[in-house]
VEXTORKOL-489655 format. One record per residue (C-alpha): residue in three letters; x, y, z. Coordinates in steps of 0.1 Angstrom, whole numbers, padded with zeros to 4 digits, always signed. Layout:
BEGIN
ALAXYZ ...
//
This chain:
BEGIN
MET-0227-0365+0749 THR-0204-0351+0723 SER-0206-0382+0702 VAL-0244-0380+0702 LYS-0242-0344+0690 LYS-0218-0353+0662 HIS-0240-0382+0652 GLY-0270-0360+0653 LEU-0254-0334+0630 ARG-0243-0361+0606 GLU-0278-0376+0606 TRP-0294-0342+0602 TYR-0272-0335+0571 GLY-0277-0370+0558 ASP-0315-0368+0561 LEU-0317-0335+0542 LYS-0333-0336+0508 LEU-0309-0334+0478 GLN-0324-0300+0469 SER-0315-0287+0504 LYS-0280-0301+0502 PHE-0272-0284+0469 THR-0287-0252+0481 LEU-0266-0251+0512 ALA-0234-0261+0494 LEU-0238-0236+0466 THR-0247-0208+0490 LEU-0215-0214+0509 ILE-0194-0215+0477 VAL-0208-0182+0466 VAL-0209-0163+0499 ILE-0175-0171+0515 PRO-0153-0161+0485 ALA-0174-0130+0478 ILE-0170-0117+0514 LEU-0132-0123+0512 VAL-0129-0105+0479 ALA-0150-0076+0491 ILE-0128-0071+0522 PHE-0096-0073+0502 PHE-0106-0049+0474 TYR-0126-0023+0494 ASN-0096-0001+0503 GLN-0082-0003+0467 LEU-0115+0004+0450 TYR-0111+0042+0449 ASP-0077+0040+0433 MET-0091+0015+0408 VAL-0120+0039+0399 VAL-0095+0069+0396 SER-0071+0048+0374 ASN-0099+0035+0352 THR-0116+0069+0348 ILE-0083+0086+0339 ARG-0075+0058+0314 LYS-0109+0063+0297 GLU-0104+0100+0297 GLN-0069+0097+0281 GLU-0083+0075+0254 ILE-0112+0099+0246 SER-0090+0130+0248 ALA-0064+0114+0225 LYS-0092+0113+0199 THR-0107+0146+0208 ALA-0076+0169+0203 PRO-0072+0159+0166 LEU-0109+0167+0161 ILE-0103+0203+0174 GLU-0072+0206+0152 GLU-0092+0194+0122 THR-0119+0221+0128 VAL-0092+0247+0131 SER-0075+0234+0099 GLN-0109+0236+0081 VAL-0110+0273+0090 THR-0074+0280+0079 ASN-0079+0259+0048 ALA-0109+0281+0039 TYR-0086+0312+0041 ASN-0060+0294+0019 GLU-0087+0285-0006 LEU-0097+0322-0009 ALA-0060+0333-0010 SER-0054+0311-0040 LEU-0081+0328-0061 PRO-0070+0352-0089 PHE-0091+0382-0077 PHE-0075+0378-0042 LYS-0040+0377-0056 THR-0047+0407-0078 ILE-0060+0428-0050 PHE-0037+0418-0021 HIS-0005+0403-0036 ASN+0003+0426-0064 PRO+0004+0464-0068 VAL-0029+0475-0083 SER-0026+0500-0111 THR-0060+0494-0127 SER-0092+0511-0118 MET-0107+0493-0088 LYS-0142+0497-0103 GLU-0131+0479-0134 LEU-0117+0451-0113 THR-0149+0446-0094 TYR-0168+0438-0126 THR-0144+0412-0139 GLN-0152+0374-0139 ASP-0125+0369-0113 ALA-0144+0391-0089 LYS-0176+0372-0095 ASP-0158+0339-0090 PHE-0142+0352-0058 ILE-0176+0361-0043 GLN-0191+0327-0054 ASN-0163+0308-0039 ALA-0166+0328-0006 THR-0203+0319-0005 ALA-0195+0282-0012 ILE-0170+0281+0016 THR-0196+0290+0042 ASP-0218+0262+0029 HIS-0192+0233+0032 SER-0170+0244+0062 PRO-0174+0256+0098 VAL-0171+0292+0086 ASN-0203+0311+0091 ASP-0194+0344+0073 ILE-0164+0360+0056 ARG-0158+0398+0057 ILE-0129+0419+0045 TYR-0124+0452+0063 LEU-0105+0480+0044 GLN-0091+0514+0051 SER-0107+0542+0032 PRO-0107+0562+0010 ALA-0091+0551-0022 PRO-0100+0515-0030 GLY-0126+0510-0003 ASN-0154+0532-0015 ILE-0157+0513-0048 LEU-0154+0479-0032 PHE-0181+0488-0006 THR-0206+0499-0032 SER-0200+0476-0062 GLU-0228+0451-0066 ASN-0203+0423-0070 THR-0182+0431-0038 GLN-0204+0450-0015 ASP-0215+0419+0004 ILE-0179+0410+0015 PHE-0159+0443+0016 PHE-0166+0467+0044 PRO-0149+0498+0059 VAL-0125+0491+0088 SER-0144+0518+0108 GLN-0170+0491+0116 VAL-0145+0472+0138 LYS-0122+0499+0151 GLY-0136+0495+0186 THR-0130+0458+0189 TYR-0104+0441+0210 TRP-0089+0423+0181 TYR-0084+0455+0161 GLY-0065+0469+0190 ILE-0042+0438+0191 PHE-0033+0442+0155 GLN-0026+0480+0160 GLY-0005+0474+0190 SER+0016+0444+0178 HIS+0031+0430+0147 VAL+0010+0398+0145 ALA-0001+0387+0110 GLU-0029+0364+0121 LEU-0051+0359+0151 PHE-0075+0333+0164 CYS-0100+0353+0183 PRO-0121+0340+0213 SER-0155+0355+0218 PHE-0146+0386+0238 TYR-0121+0398+0212 LEU-0151+0404+0188 GLY-0176+0432+0189 THR-0212+0428+0199 LYS-0224+0430+0164 GLU-0199+0405+0152 ARG-0209+0379+0178 LYS-0246+0384+0173 ASN-0246+0384+0135 TYR-0216+0364+0122 GLY-0201+0341+0148 ASN-0186+0342+0183 LEU-0151+0330+0171 ALA-0129+0343+0143 TYR-0097+0337+0124 ILE-0082+0370+0111 ARG-0054+0377+0087 LYS-0039+0411+0083 LEU-0034+0421+0046 SER-0026+0453+0026 ILE-0035+0468-0007 ASN-0009+0487-0028 TYR-0032+0509-0049 TYR-0014+0533-0072 ASN+0016+0532-0048 ASN-0005+0540-0017 VAL-0007+0512+0009 TYR-0039+0505+0028 ASP-0044+0481+0056 ALA-0070+0453+0052 TYR-0083+0425+0075 ILE-0099+0393+0062 VAL-0121+0378+0090 LEU-0135+0343+0089 TYR-0162+0340+0115 TYR-0172+0306+0130 SER-0190+0293+0160 SER-0177+0278+0192 SER-0206+0253+0192 SER-0186+0228+0172 PHE-0158+0230+0198 GLU-0183+0228+0227 LYS-0199+0196+0212 ILE-0164+0180+0209 LEU-0155+0190+0244 LEU-0188+0176+0258 ASP-0182+0143+0240 ASN-0147+0143+0256 LEU-0160+0139+0291 ALA-0161+0104+0307 LEU-0171+0116+0342 SER-0201+0136+0354 GLY-0191+0168+0370 SER-0159+0171+0350 VAL-0151+0199+0325 SER-0130+0205+0294 TYR-0120+0238+0280 ILE-0097+0254+0254 ILE-0073+0282+0264 ASN-0052+0304+0241 ASP-0017+0318+0246 ARG-0032+0351+0258 ASN-0048+0332+0288 SER-0083+0335+0273 ALA-0110+0309+0271 VAL-0118+0298+0235 ALA-0146+0273+0243 SER-0158+0252+0272 SER-0180+0223+0279 ASP-0194+0242+0309 ASP-0187+0279+0314 SER-0194+0279+0351 LEU-0172+0248+0358 SER-0144+0261+0337 GLY-0144+0293+0357 ILE-0141+0273+0390 TYR-0114+0250+0377 TRP-0095+0276+0357 LEU-0057+0271+0352 ASP-0036+0299+0337 TYR-0016+0293+0305 ASP+0018+0293+0321 THR+0008+0267+0346 ILE-0007+0245+0319 GLU+0025+0249+0297 ASP+0047+0239+0326 SER+0026+0209+0335 PHE+0024+0198+0299 MET+0061+0199+0295 SER+0067+0179+0327 SER+0041+0151+0323 ASN+0021+0135+0295 ASN-0004+0120+0319 PHE-0031+0135+0342 VAL-0015+0153+0371 GLU-0029+0160+0405 GLN-0037+0196+0412 ASN-0052+0215+0441 ILE-0078+0242+0431 LEU-0096+0261+0458 GLY-0088+0234+0483 GLU-0101+0206+0462 THR-0080+0178+0447 VAL-0085+0174+0410 TYR-0069+0155+0382 ALA-0059+0177+0352 GLY-0049+0165+0317 PHE-0035+0188+0290 TYR-0034+0184+0252 SER-0017+0208+0228 ILE-0036+0222+0199 THR-0005+0231+0178 GLN-0015+0256+0151 PRO-0032+0283+0172 LYS-0010+0276+0203 TRP-0040+0265+0223 TYR-0043+0239+0250 MET-0072+0216+0257 VAL-0076+0211+0295 THR-0097+0183+0311 ILE-0104+0185+0348 LEU-0116+0155+0368 PRO-0127+0166+0403 SER-0123+0141+0431 ARG-0158+0144+0444 PRO-0175+0127+0414 LEU-0148+0100+0416 ILE-0157+0093+0452 THR-0194+0093+0443 GLN-0186+0069+0414 SER-0166+0047+0438 ASN-0195+0045+0462 GLN-0219+0038+0434 LEU-0197+0010+0422 ILE-0197-0005+0457 MET-0235-0004+0457 GLN-0236-0019+0423 LEU-0213-0047+0433 LEU-0234-0054+0464 ALA-0266-0054+0442 ILE-0249-0078+0418 TYR-0237-0100+0446 LEU-0272-0102+0461 ALA-0286-0110+0427 ILE-0260-0137+0422 LEU-0268-0151+0456 ILE-0305-0152+0449 PHE-0298-0167+0415 ALA-0275-0193+0431 ILE-0301-0204+0456 ILE-0327-0208+0429 LEU-0302-0226+0407 ALA-0293-0250+0435 ASN-0330-0259+0439 VAL-0334-0264+0402 ILE-0303-0286+0399 ALA-0312-0306+0430 ARG-0345-0315+0416 SER-0331-0325+0382 ILE-0299-0345+0390 THR-0302-0382+0387 ASN-0283-0406+0364 ARG-0313-0417+0344 LEU-0327-0382+0341 SER-0293-0370+0329 SER-0293-0397+0302 VAL-0327-0385+0290 ILE-0314-0349+0288 MET-0283-0361+0268 GLN-0305-0381+0245 MET-0328-0351+0239 LYS-0298-0328+0232 LYS-0290-0351+0202 VAL-0321-0337+0185 ARG-0300-0305+0177 GLN-0277-0326+0154 GLY-0304-0347+0138 PRO-0337-0366+0141 PRO-0346-0378+0176 VAL-0334-0414+0185 PRO-0354-0436+0210 MET-0338-0449+0241 GLU-0337-0484+0255 SER-0369-0493+0274 PRO-0365-0486+0311 MET-0362-0514+0337 GLU-0379-0492+0364 HIS-0413-0477+0359 ASP-0412-0448+0382 GLU-0416-0411+0371 VAL-0383-0412+0352 GLY-0393-0446+0336 ASP-0426-0430+0325 LEU-0407-0401+0311 ILE-0384-0424+0290 ASP-0415-0443+0277 THR-0432-0410+0268 TYR-0400-0397+0251 ASN-0397-0429+0230 TYR-0434-0426+0220 MET-0428-0389+0211 THR-0397-0399+0191 ARG-0415-0424+0170 LYS-0443-0400+0162 MET-0419-0372+0153 ASN-0399-0394+0129 GLU-0432-0405+0113 LEU-0442-0368+0108 ILE-0407-0359+0095 GLN-0409-0387+0069 LYS-0444-0376+0058 GLN-0433-0340+0056 LEU-0403-0349+0035 LYS-0424-0370+0011 ALA-0450-0342+0008 SER-0423-0317+0001 GLU-0407-0339-0026 ASP-0441-0345-0042 LEU-0449-0308-0042 ARG-0415-0300-0057 ILE-0419-0326-0085 ALA-0454-0315-0092 GLU-0445-0278-0094 PHE-0414-0286-0116 ASN-0436-0307-0140 SER-0462-0280-0141 LEU-0437-0252-0149 GLN-0420-0273-0176 ALA-0453-0281-0192 GLN-0459-0244-0198 ILE-0428-0239-0219 ASN-0429-0266-0246 PRO-0462-0258-0264 HIS-0453-0222-0269 PHE-0421-0230-0289 LEU-0439-0257-0309 TYR-0466-0233-0319 ASN-0441-0207-0332 THR-0421-0233-0351 MET-0451-0250-0368 ASP-0462-0215-0378 MET-0429-0210-0395 ILE-0430-0244-0413 ASN-0465-0236-0425 TRP-0453-0203-0439 GLN-0424-0220-0457 ALA-0448-0246-0472 LEU-0472-0219-0484 GLN-0443-0202-0502 GLY-0433-0235-0519 HIS-0399-0238-0502 THR-0398-0275-0500 ASN-0360-0277-0492 GLU-0364-0253-0464 VAL-0395-0272-0451 SER-0375-0304-0451 THR-0346-0287-0433 ALA-0370-0272-0408 VAL-0387-0305-0401 GLN-0353-0322-0396 ASN-0342-0295-0373 LEU-0375-0296-0354 SER-0372-0334-0351 ARG-0337-0331-0337 PHE-0349-0303-0314 TYR-0376-0324-0298 LYS-0354-0355-0298 LEU-0330-0334-0275 THR-0360-0322-0255 LEU-0376-0356-0249 SER-0345-0378-0248 ARG-0345-0380-0210 LYS-0374-0386-0186 LYS-0361-0366-0157 GLY-0358-0333-0175 ILE-0321-0330-0170 SER-0297-0326-0199 THR-0261-0315-0204 ILE-0247-0281-0214 GLU-0235-0297-0246 CYS-0270-0308-0255 GLU-0286-0275-0245 GLU-0260-0256-0266 GLU-0269-0278-0296 HIS-0306-0274-0287 VAL-0304-0236-0287 SER-0283-0236-0319 ILE-0310-0255-0337 TYR-0336-0231-0323 ILE-0317-0201-0338 THR-0313-0219-0371 LEU-0351-0224-0372 GLN-0356-0187-0363 ASN-0331-0176-0390 MET-0351-0196-0415 ARG-0381-0176-0404 TYR-0364-0142-0402 HIS-0340-0144-0433 ASP-0307-0152-0415 SER-0308-0119-0395 ILE-0294-0134-0363 ASP-0257-0141-0358 PHE-0250-0167-0331 ILE-0216-0170-0313 SER-0211-0199-0288 ASP-0179-0197-0267 ILE-0186-0222-0239 PRO-0154-0240-0228 ASP-0152-0277-0236 GLU-0147-0287-0200 LEU-0182-0274-0191 MET-0200-0294-0218 GLU-0205-0325-0197 TYR-0220-0307-0167 GLN-0258-0310-0160 ILE-0284-0284-0168 PRO-0322-0287-0168 LYS-0338-0290-0202 LEU-0352-0258-0219 THR-0331-0235-0198 LEU-0313-0216-0226 GLN-0340-0216-0252 PRO-0365-0193-0235 VAL-0338-0167-0228 VAL-0326-0168-0264 GLU-0362-0166-0276 ASN-0367-0135-0255 ALA-0335-0120-0268 ILE-0346-0125-0305 LEU-0383-0115-0302 HIS-0380-0086-0278 GLY-0345-0075-0284 ILE-0331-0080-0319 LEU-0363-0081-0339 GLU-0375-0048-0323 LYS-0344-0030-0337 GLU-0349-0010-0368 SER-0324-0032-0387 LYS-0342-0064-0375 SER-0308-0080-0371 GLY-0282-0086-0344 THR-0259-0110-0326 ILE-0264-0134-0296 VAL-0233-0145-0277 LEU-0233-0176-0255 THR-0205-0182-0230 GLY-0199-0197-0195 TRP-0175-0203-0168 LEU-0169-0221-0134 GLU-0173-0199-0103 GLU-0163-0218-0072 SER-0189-0246-0070 ASP-0213-0230-0095 ILE-0216-0227-0132 VAL-0225-0193-0147 ILE-0238-0191-0183 LEU-0240-0157-0199 ILE-0263-0149-0228 SER-0259-0115-0243 ASP-0275-0097-0272 ASP-0272-0063-0289 GLY-0310-0057-0291 VAL-0330-0027-0280 GLY-0326-0036-0243 ILE-0352-0036-0216 SER-0366-0006-0198 PRO-0358-0002-0161 GLU-0395-0006-0152 LYS-0399-0039-0171 LEU-0365-0051-0159 GLN-0379-0050-0123 THR-0408-0073-0131 ILE-0394-0097-0157 LEU-0385-0124-0131 SER-0415-0117-0108 GLY-0441-0132-0130 THR-0460-0099-0132 GLY-0446-0085-0164 GLN-0460-0110-0190 SER-0462-0100-0226 SER-0497-0102-0241 SER-0483-0109-0275 GLY-0460-0139-0271 GLY-0459-0151-0236 THR-0421-0150-0237 ASN-0418-0134-0203 ILE-0439-0163-0188 ALA-0413-0187-0201 ILE-0385-0166-0186 TYR-0403-0165-0153 ASN-0410-0203-0154 THR-0374-0210-0163 HIS-0362-0189-0133 ARG-0387-0206-0109 ARG-0377-0241-0122 LEU-0340-0235-0113 GLN-0350-0221-0079 ILE-0372-0251-0072 LEU-0345-0276-0082 TYR-0315-0259-0066 GLY-0325-0232-0042 GLN-0331-0194-0040 LYS-0295-0185-0048 TYR-0298-0200-0083 GLY-0317-0189-0113 LEU-0316-0160-0138 SER-0304-0124-0133 TYR-0309-0096-0159 THR-0289-0065-0167 SER-0298-0043-0196 ILE-0291-0009-0211 SER-0318+0006-0232 GLY-0307+0009-0268 GLN-0275-0012-0263 GLY-0286-0047-0254 THR-0292-0072-0226 GLU-0271-0097-0206 VAL-0287-0127-0188 GLN-0267-0147-0162 ILE-0279-0182-0155 ARG-0264-0197-0123 ILE-0267-0234-0115 PRO-0247-0257-0093 ALA-0217-0275-0110 LYS-0229-0311-0112 LYS-0215-0336-0137 GLU-0236-0363-0154 SER-0235-0394-0133 
//
């Protein structure tokens, strides 16, 4: 009986479709390890969440504390900037024995007010006010048109908490939280302030003064909000008088408030988050010192959000696990339907298309569905290769036709200009010049037509453009100086014919000859740049306006008088057709000073 059952189970498994076998096997592979891992890690998951959250918070807080210190430094730097001004030094650093009214109308006073205004534009400081004791210097400073917007009687702030601190202690500076300030100050100037106590020695009488730089806690609040990595947590700043400076959430900071002494003790004993008990709730507290004002930044991570986050993570893991399970079942079915030796060989052959043209397979021996697939693939391969060859031939024909069409637009233009010059010389009776011009023109076209493929060498092109300038000098009375400084090692490299001449022609006609002197210099040089050759043609002509410079290589800025810009555009397009979009011409020009043209081509030697 047992033997029959075992045989029946083996037969049942053996009779299963391949798709079912893979589905069953893959399901077991996924489910069993996942259950074991879930059981093992469940009890440790909360500790992992706490450790991970604290680590993230430490990383964020380590970047946050310097941002707070930087904001404080910007405020103190604003004071230092004011204190360095001459008017400030005259009033507060030295005995004053000059009429205060006279001082308020000096340039130093005006500069002081302008700088104070500028500080509020480029720093966190919202407003700057200086409060003075009356009577002697104050009345004038309060009423002068140059100082009345920054100097005020100290009576305006006598009821504030910060004024009482200065009166009852010997502090010289004070970083004030919101409740240190009066209602008017908080409403009109800013809810935080940095205050320095000063004095004026005016005709041997000393008067107290306070310079107040008001700023807003909103900048701190944004930094503190960005500091939080856990929902329900809070960050706040506390000063050495146990007062809150700023908080990411006022209500939460009130619930999780720690006094300054406790924070200082905890900070000295640990540089990590420490576990605290606040109102019966376990929290994790981290402390960071803000050195200059003797503040601490406190970050509180309550345990309740951590537990919630742990539970959410468990649910997420379960959801991911179910998704993986469903995906595994689907994948098993797909794989089961697709795995056979012949089908795998077809897939491998098809993958070779990524590296090159498709290659046909051997004709199949069997003519089932897979055999039909191979026959269909071979037929498709032949058709694709035929289409690729046709496309390549069509592209090559198009490239050659466009190249020949563009080249044909260049030659007649130069020939017309040159024959016009020879005609002019003949009419003038300059037979020797006519002979020289004809010889140069003959050599010019010999270089142009010497090769059927339209490719020359840099040496020939350099001679070609030199002859062209000689012909132009005959026409324009030797007004063009030509300097060629191409290294000898570049001379044998290939370059398309008529690449340099249109650029030089443009430099002469639209650069040098448009100068008042009708004369100038053209410099030709070049160099190797990795696998490219760069040829530079520069002139000291009138330059090209920015508007025209934008269109000269686009084919839209043709000149109606000479067509030179058409030749420039065609030259640029020829190089791009032959070599690709990264090659061609690039222009830089300064109006009134000249133009530089870079010609970039691949470095290829004559074969």
